[in-house]
N, C-alpha and C positions, 0 to 999 in steps of 0.2 A: 635535516629537512623537516619542515612541518607541512602537513597537507590538510586541506579543508574541502569537503564535498557538500554541496547544497542541492537538495532534490526538491524542486517545485513539482510535486506529484501531478502527473497527467497534464502538464501545461502545454505540450505540443498539440497543435490544432490545425484547423483549416481556415481559409479566408471566410470572414463573416460579412454577409450583406449589411447587417446592422452596424458593422464597424467600417463601412466604406470599402469593403473588399480586403481588409487587413485581418491577419490573425490576431488573437489576443496579445501575443508577444510583441507584435508590431505596433498594436494600438496603445499598449500600456506605456507609461513613462518609466523607463528602466535605466536611469543614468549609470548605475553601478554594474549591472550586467553588461551594458554596452561598454563600460570602462574596461571590464575584463576582456571583452571581445577585441577592443582596440589594443590592449596591452599584450594580448596573446593570440590564440587561434580559435576559430569556430569550425566545427565539423559535425558529423552525424554518425549515429550508431544504431544498429538493429538489435534491440535487447530481448525480443520475443521471437525465437525461431519456431517455425511451424514444425510439427503440428500442435505445439503447446498453446494453451489458451492465452490470449493477451491479457495480462493482469499483473499486479504488483509483485506477486510471489515470484513468478518467472523472471520478470524484468529486473527486480531488485537483486536477485542472484547474479544476473548478468552484469549489472552495474557494479556490483561488489567484486567482480572478477572471477566468477564461477560459471562454468558451462552448464546451463540448466538441463540440457539434453542428457547430461551425465549424472547430476546430483539431485535433480528435482524429484520429489515424491508426492507432493501435494501441498496445498496452502495451509490447511489446519495444523499440521505438525510444526510448522514454523511459528505459529502463534502460541502453541503450547509451551515453547521455550520461554517466551516472555512472561507467560502466566505461571511459570514454575511447576508445570504439570509434566511429570516424567512419564514417558511411554516405554513399555516393555517391547521386546523384539517382535512380538506378534500382535501388539495393540495397534489400533487405528484411531486417528483423530478426525473429526468431521466438523466443519464450520456450521454453526447454528445461528442464523440470523433471526431477529425479530422483525417481521415484515407486516405491511398492510396490503392485503389483497382486497380489492373493491370491484364489485361487478365482475368477478372472475379474473380480473387483470392485476398484474403486479403494479400496484399504485405507488408504493413507497417501500424501497428495500431497507429503509432505516426506521420504519414505524414512526415517522415524524421526528427523527433524531432523538429517539427516546432517551431520557436521562438515565444515569447509572442506577439510581435508587429504584426507579420503576422497572428497569430491565432486570435488576437483581431479584425483585419480588416475583416477577413473572417466571424467571428461570428457577426459582426455588419451588414454585408449583410444578413446573415441568419435571424437575428432578424427583420430587416427591411422588408424582403420579406415574411418570414414564421411566424413571431410572430403576436400577436394580437388575436382578438376574433375568437373562434371556437364554434360550437354548444355546449352550456352548460358550456363554460369556456373561458379561455384566456391563450395564450402561451407566455412565456418569455424565451428568450435565454440569458445566461450569460457567458461571456468569463472568463476562469480560467487561469491556468498555462499551457503554451505550447498547447498540443493537448487535454488537459483535460478541458472540458466545461460542462455546465449544462443547461438542459431544465426544466422549471417549468410549470406545468399545474395547473393554478388557477381555482379551481372549483367554478362556479358561480350559475347557475340555477339548476344544478343537479350534482350528484356525478361524479367524474372522471371515464372514461371508463375502467380504469385498475383494476386488481384484483390480488390476490395471484397466480392465475393460469396463469397470463401473463408471457410468457417465452421469455427472450432475451439472447443474446450471447455476452460474453466478447470478443472483437476483438483480444485481446492479446493471446487468447487460440486457435485461428484458423489460425496460420501463413501458408500462401500459400495454403489455402483451399478455395474451391468455396464459395464465399460470399453468393450466392443465397441459399445455403443449410442451412444457419444459420440466416435467417431473423426472426424478431419477430413473435411470434405465440400467440394465445389466446386473451382474452379480451383486447381491445384497440390496438391490433397489426396493424389494418388497418391504424390508425392514424400515428403510428410510421413508418410504411413502406412508407406511402404517403410522410411524411416529408423527409425521407431518399432519396426517388426517386426525389423529387423536388429539393434537394440540388445539384444534378448532373449537370443540366444545369447552375445553379448559379455559380458553381465553374469552369465549363469547360473552360471559357475564362476570368476568373477573373484576374484583374491586379496583385494581389498577386501571383497567380500561374504563370503568365507570367514572373514575376520577379524571382520567385524561379527557374523556368526552365532555365532561362537565366544564373543564378548563378550556375547551376548544382545541385540544390536541388530538392528533390522530391516534386511534387505538392500534395495538399490535394484534392482528387477527389470527396469527399462527406462527409457528417456527418454519424456517426454510433450511434444509440440510444440503450441504454441498462442500466442495473443496477437500474431500477425504484423502487420507494418505498415511503412510507409516513413517516412523522417525527416520530422517535422513542422516547420512554420515558424510562429513566434509572435513578436509584438512584445515587446520586453523589458519587464519589470514596471516598472522605473524610468521608462521612457518613457510607459507607459500610466497609471501611478498615482502616480509620484513617488518613494516611499521606496526606499532601497537595502536589499536583503534578504539574509538568511543562512538556510540550511536545515540543521537538525540532525536526522539520521535514520540508522538502520543499514540501511535498505532501499533498494536501488538505484533502485527505481521512484520512490519519493518524492523522494529527493535528486536523481535525474536530472530529475524534473519541475521541481524548484526551480532546478537549474542551467540547464535549458532556457530558463527565463524570466529568467535573468541573476542569480539569487541565488548567493552564495558558499557553497560546501560547507564546513561546519565539523564535523569528526569529533569524537565524544565517546568518550573512553576507556571501555572496558567495555560499549559498546553492542553488542547481539547481534541485535536484531530478533526476540527471543523473550521468553518469560516471565522468563528469568534476566538480563535486561538490567540495567545499572547506572543506575537511575532518578536517583539523586543526582548522578551524573556528568552526566547530561543536563541537569538543572536548573542546575548550575554552568556548564556549557558555554553554555547559553542566555543566562544573565545576563552572562557574559563577552563574548558576541557583541554584546550591546546597546551595549557601549562603543564599538564601531567600525561599527555598522550602525544604520539607522533602524528596521528590522524584523527580528525573528528568529522563525522557525517551528520548534517542537520537536515532532517526530512520534514517537509510541510505538506499535509494532506489537502489543504484548502483549495488549491486550483482544481484538483480532481473532483472534489465535492461540488464545486460550482458547475463543472461540466455535467455531472450527473443530474444536476437540477436544471440544466439548460440555460444558465444565467451568464451571459457574456460580461455584464457589468460586475458581477461578483468575482468572476475570474480575473478580470483586469485589476480590481481592487486587491485581491489576494496577491497577485504578482507584484504590484507596486509596494505592498507591505513587506514582502519577502526581500525585494530589492533594497528598500530603505533600511529595514531593521536587522537584516541578516547578511546579505551579500555585501552591502556597504561597510558595516562595522568589521566584518572579517577581512575585507580587502585593506582596510586601514590598519588593522591589528597585526596581520600576518608578518609584514616586514620586520616587526620588532623582535620576532623570534629567530631571525637569521634567514637562511634559505627557505623558500616556501613555494607552494603551488596551490591553486584553487581550481576546482571543477564544478561547473554549474550544469546540471542536466536533469531532465525528468526521467522517470523510469520507462514510461510508455506514453502513447498518444491517447487522449480522451477527447474526441471531438464533441463540441457543444451540439452539433446537428443531430447526432445519434444518441447522445447522453450515455455512451457506452465506451469501454476500452476498445482499442483497435490495433491491428498490426501496423508496422511501418517504421521508418527511420525517425529518430528524435534528434533535435539539435543539442550540441553541447558546446560549452566555452571553457577553455583552459588557459590560465595565465600564471605567471610566476617565474621563478629562477630557471634559466635555461630554455625558456619558451620564446622563440623569435616571432614578433608580430608579423602578420600577413597582410596588413592593410585593411582588415575587415572592420567595419565601423559600428556594427550592431549585432546583438544576439537575437536571432529569430530563425524561422524555418527557411526563409528565402535565402539568407546568407549561407546557412548550413548546406542547403541543396546545391549551391554554386561552389562549395568547397571541394578541394581534392583530397581532404582528410576524411576517410570513411572507414568504418569498422562494420562489415557485414555480420561478423560474429562479435556482438556487442561486448561479450565478456573479455575480449582482448584489449579493450580500451583501458582497463585498469593498469595493466603493465606499462602501457605507453604514458599514461598520466603520472605514474610513479617514477618514470625514467629508468625502468629496469631493463 
C-alpha cells in the first residue's frame, strides 16, 4: 500500500463576506480535492487539544499520529532537528523570529518576509554580540530560513532557567497588537526579555536594515523569542505504524517533525515556504518519493501565510495551485503503484478574520483502496461538519487512514 498526505497549512477557515458567505475552500475551484471527496469520505478532526496553543507544532504532531499531550515539549526543538542542531538532555531551544515592531505594535512577524541572506547577516550580528557565556550556560544563535531562527541555551554548570511554566507568545498571533503586552513571563523570562531589548540598538542602524529601507522593504527592528522547549523523545513512525515515510516541506518545523519520527527529508527545488513556492515541483517531488517510500507527506505553507496577511484572494490562489499541481498529480499517479490511499487535511485553522491560528475541528478528505464513498460531493468545512466521521482526538486519525 502507498500512502500520500497533503497538508494545505491553515486552510480551514470561516465564511467570508468578501466571498459571498463562503469559506476559501468553498470559494476556490478545487476539482481534485472534490474528486477525492467523491471517491472517498470527508470528516473532521481536532488536532489541537487544550490547553496547548493552536499552532503547527502541536497540530502536526497530531496529524502525524502522535498525542501532543504526551510527546510535545515545545516548537523550537522540532525545528532544531531539521537544522541539524543536536540538543543535550539539559539544553533548551527557543524560536528567534526577526520581526518588525512599529509604533509599539507587532506590525510584521516576518520582517517583510526577509530573505535568507539578510536574515543570516542580522543573525550573525546577534550571535556575535549576544551569544556566548551566561551564568550557568552558553547561548548560541543559529540562522534558519528567512525570519525563522533558533536560540540554543547550552546548560553548563546548572540547569537552564526555563520551565514548563515559562510563557511566551507566538508573534504571528498578535498582529497589530501592543508588543509589550505579550513579552515572556515566568521562569527564565528575564533572560529572554533582556536579549530582545538588547537586539533593538543592534538593529536600529544595521547595514542590512539601511539597505532594506532603501529598497522599500520593511526593516527587522528586533528579535522575538518564543516557542521554547527541550528535546522530545518519540517512537519512530515505522515502529508504531509500519510504513516508511518521507516529508516534503520548506518549513523547518514541519520537516523537523517528520524527521523526528523517522521520515526522510526530501527537498523540493523552488520550495520557499511562502506564496511564491513552486507548487508543481512539490507535486513532482512527492510522486518521485513514492517510488522509494511507503508514505509521502507534502506540506504547503502558503494558505497559512495568506491568512496571516488577511488576504482571501491569495488564500484561494494557493489552494487552487495545491489542487492543480499536487493533489491532482498524486491522485493520478497513486493507482500505478497498486493499492493506495490519500489524505488531504490542514493541520489547524487560520481564519482570515483574525489573521491568527485558532482552536477547532478541521476538515479532511480520504480516498483510495478500501474507502467506500459516502456521497459527499466536495471538500470543505460545511460538508465536514455534516459528516458522522469525527476524531475529537486528532492523533487517532492516522491509524484510521492507514487502515490499521
